[in-house]
C-alpha positions in Angstrom: -8.5 6.5 5.8 -6.7 8.3 3.1 -8.3 11.3 1.4 -5.6 12.3 -1.1 -1.9 12.2 -2.0 -0.3 14.9 -4.0 3.1 14.3 -5.7 5.5 16.6 -7.5 8.9 15.9 -8.9 9.0 12.3 -7.9 9.9 9.5 -10.4 7.7 10.1 -13.4 5.6 12.8 -11.7 7.2 16.0 -12.8 4.3 18.4 -12.3 2.0 18.3 -9.3 -0.5 15.5 -9.6 -3.2 14.5 -7.0 -4.8 11.1 -6.5 -8.0 11.3 -4.4 -10.3 8.9 -2.6 -12.9 11.6 -2.1 -16.3 10.6 -3.5 -18.3 12.7 -5.9 -22.0 13.4 -5.3 -22.8 10.3 -7.2 -25.2 8.1 -5.2 -24.4 4.9 -7.1 -23.3 1.9 -4.9 -22.9 4.4 -2.1 -23.9 1.9 0.6 -20.9 -0.3 0.2 -18.5 2.0 -1.6 -18.5 5.2 0.4 -17.6 6.1 4.0 -18.5 9.4 5.6 -15.5 10.1 7.8 -16.7 13.5 9.0 -19.6 15.8 8.1 -19.5 16.6 4.4 -16.4 14.4 3.8 -17.1 11.1 2.0 -14.3 8.8 1.0 -14.2 5.8 -1.3 -13.0 2.4 -0.3 -11.6 1.6 -3.8 -9.4 3.2 -6.5 -8.6 1.6 -9.8 -5.8 2.9 -12.1 -5.6 2.2 -15.8 -2.8 3.2 -18.1 -0.3 2.0 -20.7 3.0 0.4 -19.7 5.5 2.9 -18.4 2.8 5.5 -17.9 3.3 5.9 -14.1 0.8 3.5 -12.5 3.4 1.7 -10.5 5.1 5.0 -9.6 2.0 6.2 -7.9 2.0 3.1 -5.7 5.8 3.7 -5.1 5.0 7.2 -3.8 2.8 5.7 -1.1 5.5 3.2 -0.3 8.2 5.8 -0.2 6.4 7.8 2.5 5.9 4.9 4.8 9.5 3.8 4.4 10.7 7.3 5.0 8.7 7.8 8.1 10.4 4.9 9.9 13.9 4.7 8.4 16.7 5.8 10.7 20.1 6.9 9.4 23.4 6.4 11.1 25.0 9.3 9.3 23.8 12.6 7.9 25.8 11.7 4.7 23.3 8.9 3.8 21.0 9.4 0.8 17.3 9.9 1.6 16.5 7.6 -1.4 14.0 10.0 -3.0 14.2 10.0 -6.8 13.2 13.2 -8.6 12.1 13.4 -12.2 15.3 12.8 -14.0 14.3 13.5 -17.7 14.7 17.2 -17.3 17.6 19.7 -16.9 16.2 21.4 -13.8 14.1 18.9 -11.8 17.0 16.7 -10.6 18.2 19.7 -8.5 14.8 20.6 -7.2 13.0 19.1 -4.2 10.4 16.3 -4.4 7.1 17.4 -2.7 4.5 15.2 -1.1 1.2 16.1 0.6 -0.9 13.4 2.3 -4.4 14.0 3.6 -5.8 11.3 5.9 -8.1 10.6 8.8 -7.3 8.8 12.0 -10.2 8.2 14.4 -12.3 10.5 12.2 -9.9 13.4 12.7 -8.2 14.9 9.7 -4.4 15.3 9.3 -2.3 16.9 6.7 1.3 15.9 6.2 3.7 17.9 4.0 7.2 16.9 2.9 9.8 18.7 0.7 12.9 16.6 0.3 16.0 16.2 -1.8 18.4 13.3 -2.0 20.5 15.0 0.7 18.1 16.8 3.0 14.6 17.3 4.3 14.0 20.9 3.5 10.6 21.1 5.0 8.3 18.8 7.0 5.0 19.6 8.6 2.1 17.8 10.3 -1.3 19.6 11.0 -4.5 18.2 12.4 -8.1 19.5 12.4 -9.6 19.6 15.9 -12.4 21.7 14.3 -12.8 23.3 11.0 -9.5 25.1 11.2 -6.1 23.4 11.2 -3.8 23.2 14.2 -0.1 22.6 13.9 1.6 19.6 15.5 5.1 20.3 14.3 6.8 22.4 11.7 10.3 21.4 10.7 12.8 23.3 8.5 16.5 23.4 7.7 19.0 26.0 8.7 22.7 25.7 8.1 22.1 22.0 7.3 20.7 21.5 10.8 17.0 20.5 11.4 14.9 23.1 13.2 11.6 21.8 14.8 8.9 24.0 16.2 5.9 22.4 17.9 2.4 23.8 17.7 1.0 25.8 20.7 -1.5 23.0 21.6 1.3 20.4 21.8 2.4 19.7 25.4 6.0 18.6 25.4 8.9 19.2 27.8 12.0 21.2 26.7 14.1 18.1 27.4 12.1 16.0 25.0 12.1 18.8 22.4 15.9 19.0 22.5 16.3 15.2 22.3 14.1 15.0 19.2 16.0 17.8 17.5 19.3 16.2 18.3 18.1 12.8 16.9 16.6 14.4 13.8 19.4 14.3 11.3 18.7 16.4 8.2 18.2 13.3 6.0 15.6 11.5 8.1 12.0 12.1 9.1 10.7 13.7 12.2 8.9 10.4 13.1 12.1 8.4 12.8 13.7 10.7 15.4 10.7 10.8 17.6 10.6 7.0 17.8 14.1 7.1 19.4 13.1 9.4 22.2 11.4 8.3 25.4 8.4 10.6 25.2 4.7 10.3 24.3 2.7 12.8 22.3 -0.8 11.5 21.7 -1.2 13.6 18.5 2.0 12.0 17.1 1.5 8.5 18.4 -1.9 8.3 16.7 -0.5 8.9 13.3 2.6 6.8 13.9 0.5 3.8 14.8 -1.8 4.5 11.9 1.1 4.5 9.4 2.7 1.4 11.0 -0.5 -0.7 11.3 -3.0 0.7 8.9 -0.8 1.6 6.0 0.1 -1.8 4.5 3.1 -2.4 2.4 2.2 -2.4 -1.3 2.0 -5.7 -3.3 3.4 -6.3 -6.7 3.7 -9.6 -8.7 7.0 -10.4 -7.1 5.9 -9.9 -3.5 6.3 -13.3 -1.6 2.7 -13.5 -0.5 2.4 -17.2 0.0 5.0 -17.1 2.7 3.2 -14.2 4.3 -0.1 -16.0 4.4 1.5 -19.3 5.7 3.1 -17.4 8.6 -0.2 -15.7 9.3 -2.0 -19.0 9.6 0.8 -20.6 11.7 0.6 -17.7 14.1 -3.2 -17.4 14.2 -5.0 -20.7 13.6 -8.4 -18.9 13.8 -7.7 -17.2 10.5 -7.4 -20.5 8.7 -11.1 -21.0 8.4 -11.5 -17.5 7.0 -8.9 -18.1 4.3 -10.4 -21.5 3.5 -13.8 -19.9 3.1 -12.3 -17.2 0.9 -10.7 -19.8 -1.4 -13.9 -22.0 -1.5 -16.0 -19.1 -2.7 -13.6 -18.7 -5.6 -14.4 -22.2 -6.7 -10.9 -23.7 -6.6 -12.0 -27.2 -5.5 -10.3 -26.9 -2.1 -11.9 -28.6 0.8 -9.3 -27.8 3.4 -6.0 -26.0 4.0 -3.4 -27.1 6.5 -0.3 -25.1 7.3 2.2 -26.3 9.9 5.8 -25.3 10.9 8.4 -28.0 10.3 12.1 -28.1 11.0 14.4 -28.5 8.0 18.2 -29.0 8.0 20.3 -26.0 7.1 23.3 -26.6 4.9 26.7 -25.5 6.0 27.0 -23.1 3.1 23.9 -21.2 4.3 25.2 -20.9 7.8 28.6 -19.6 6.6 26.9 -16.9 4.5 24.2 -15.8 6.8 26.4 -13.2 8.5 26.1 -11.1 5.3 22.5 -10.5 6.0 20.6 -8.6 8.7 20.0 -11.6 11.0 20.1 -11.2 14.8 23.2 -12.6 16.5 21.2 -14.9 18.7 19.5 -16.5 15.7 22.9 -17.0 14.0 24.2 -18.8 17.1 21.1 -20.9 17.3 21.5 -22.0 13.6 25.2 -22.9 14.2 24.2 -25.0 17.2 20.9 -26.7 16.1 21.5 -26.5 12.3 17.7 -26.4 11.6 15.3 -23.7 10.5 11.6 -23.5 11.0 9.7 -23.2 7.7 5.9 -23.2 7.0 4.5 -26.1 4.9 1.1 -25.9 3.4 -1.1 -28.6 1.9 -4.4 -28.3 0.1 -7.1 -31.0 0.4 -9.1 -31.6 -2.8 -12.4 -33.5 -3.0 -12.7 -35.7 -6.0 -16.0 -37.3 -7.2 -15.2 -40.7 -8.6 -16.9 -42.4 -11.5 -19.2 -44.4 -9.1 -20.2 -41.0 -7.4 -18.2 -41.8 -4.3 -15.9 -39.1 -2.9 -12.2 -39.2 -2.3 -9.9 -36.7 -0.7 -6.3 -36.0 -1.7 -3.7 -33.7 -0.1 -1.3 -31.9 -2.4 1.5 -29.5 -1.4 1.2 -25.9 -2.4 4.0 -26.3 -4.9 1.7 -28.5 -7.0 -1.1 -25.9 -7.0 -1.7 -23.7 -10.0 0.0 -20.3 -9.9 -3.4 -18.7 -9.8 -4.3 -20.7 -6.7 -1.0 -19.8 -5.0 -1.5 -16.1 -5.9 -5.1 -16.0 -4.5 -3.9 -17.9 -1.4 -1.2 -15.3 -0.9 -3.5 -12.3 -1.5 -6.1 -13.7 0.9 -3.8 -13.2 3.9 -3.0 -9.7 2.9 -6.6 -8.7 2.2 -8.0 -10.2 5.4 -5.3 -8.4 7.4 -6.2 -5.2 5.7 -9.9 -5.7 6.4 -9.3 -6.5 10.1 -7.1 -3.4 10.6 -9.3 -1.0 8.6 -6.1 -0.4 6.7 -5.0 0.9 3.3 -3.5 -1.6 0.7 -2.2 -1.0 -2.8 -1.8 -3.8 -5.3 0.1 -3.4 -8.5 -0.9 -5.6 -11.5 -3.8 -7.2 -9.6 -4.5 -9.3 -12.7 -1.2 -11.2 -12.4 -1.9 -14.9 -12.7 -5.6 -14.4 -11.9 -8.6 -15.2 -14.1 -10.7 -12.0 -14.9 -13.6 -13.3 -12.8 -11.2 -13.8 -9.8 -10.1 -10.2 -10.1 -13.7 -9.1 -9.9 -14.2 -11.5 -7.0 -11.3 -10.0 -5.0 -12.6 -6.5 -5.4 -16.2 -7.4 -4.7 -15.4 -9.3 -1.5 -13.2 -6.5 -0.3 -15.9 -3.9 -0.8 -18.6 -6.1 0.9 -16.4 -6.7 3.9 -14.7 -3.4 4.3 -15.8 -1.0 6.9 -13.1 1.7 6.6 -10.3 -0.2 4.8 -9.2 1.0 1.4 -7.9 -0.7 -1.7 -5.9 0.9 -4.6 -5.2 -1.3 -7.5 -3.3 -0.7 -10.8 -4.3 -2.9 -13.7 -4.3 -3.5 -17.5 -7.6 -5.5 -17.2 -10.0 -3.1 -18.9 -12.9 -5.6 -18.5 -13.4 -4.0 -15.1 -14.7 -0.9 -16.9 -17.8 -3.0 -17.9 -18.5 -4.0 -14.4 -21.3 -1.4 -13.9 -22.5 -3.1 -10.7 -19.0 -3.1 -9.2 -17.4 0.3 -10.0 -18.4 3.9 -9.8 -17.1 6.5 -12.1 -15.0 8.1 -9.4 -13.3 4.8 -8.6 -11.6 5.0 -12.0 -8.3 6.9 -12.7 -5.9 7.0 -15.6 -2.2 7.6 -16.1 -0.9 9.0 -19.3 2.7 9.5 -20.4 3.1 13.0 -21.8 5.5 14.0 -24.6 8.0 15.2 -22.0 7.9 11.6 -20.5 6.2 12.8 -17.3 3.0 11.3 -15.9 -0.4 12.9 -16.1 -2.9 11.5 -13.6 -6.6 12.2 -14.0 -10.0 10.7 -13.0 -12.8 9.5 -15.2 -15.0 11.9 -13.3 -13.1 14.7 -15.0 -14.8 13.9 -18.3 -18.0 15.6 -19.3 -21.1 13.6 -20.4 -19.4 10.3 -19.3 -22.8 9.0 -18.3 -23.9 9.0 -21.9 -21.2 6.5 -22.9 -22.8 3.0 -23.3 -19.5 1.1 -23.0 -16.6 2.5 -21.0 -14.4 -0.4 -22.1 -14.9 0.3 -25.8 -14.4 4.1 -25.2 -11.2 3.4 -23.4 -10.0 0.9 -26.0 -10.5 3.5 -28.8 -8.7 6.2 -26.9 -11.5 8.4 -25.6 -9.8 8.7 -22.2 -6.2 8.4 -23.4 -3.9 6.3 -21.2 -3.5 3.6 -23.8 -0.4 2.6 -25.8 0.1 4.6 -29.1 1.0 1.7 -31.3 1.7 2.4 -35.0 
């Protein structure tokens, strides 16, 4: 589970800002909102971010995404860009490093990852863990004469040969983990966090993410999940009595085959397409029950293309959410309200909280109606992003405000600017 992420000089985050899942002492909804990951450390399952357009909500989610991509991206040349983007609306920050600090728990043990990076180099990278109350170092990586230097902590058992291999593979513009994954060695302290980031740190979702295809593939590969997705949709009152996804073969046009070499497609798949000229694609139909005028029932199958955009969106989200719940993973969703009725937004969040054991959900939204859901959200779930006069993002929690418990309507207070983070329209 994630405890916090601190960001500095990345996209719209000029100054150091920290988002935290750490729960306050509030006891409200504690049974299904809070997880005690270690003595004295209680983490939330949910974070909700409100803010005006261009205030930095999406950039917070992109910071999580950047870290995952960076951990696993290998480079062929030390001349390649690291793809980090500093705060550009300032004379000094484009030439300064971007800084990230991620606190997280794997198997109830705390880890702290630190990264200082420019578009050209990793200046500093470090991973600590907490076998007790005090931290112990796993690796400490710096840069000297444009060459990576890596020092392993005294408790890490690794051969000199493996050390040298990792250092050789670790180009100055790539992560320690990308280099480690290319070396035939096993360090349990490193493997645990690599597997966590790969399997329990889900790729973020935005309105353009092709979720329908993801869920169709999920069903086609695991038929047992079909009933869970059907149940999820039925609880949302979409008049769906059954869902059927199957893989069918479709002819591939010559123009597609001639252009496929431009994409990152394995050679064996290209040769198969040239020979068979077919491609496997998922096809989904939804069965709808209709009550006729004489009270008899009829059933009709309609392809997914004829379903409403809201139904398609919820179907796509269901696969990602169920996977997150199964893996006790972290998932971020940008503009969760996209194509969904307000009640369905509440349904998605409520179901997640009820079914989550140690999984976490971070959503960015403009739907301020959630602020009135007193039986769904705690004060420490709620965060705001504000665009400052220098165009940078300020990130802060509702819990930072005094006497917030005296406010009878958080939605109205937000609407009238009591918490900031709304458009200043004249």
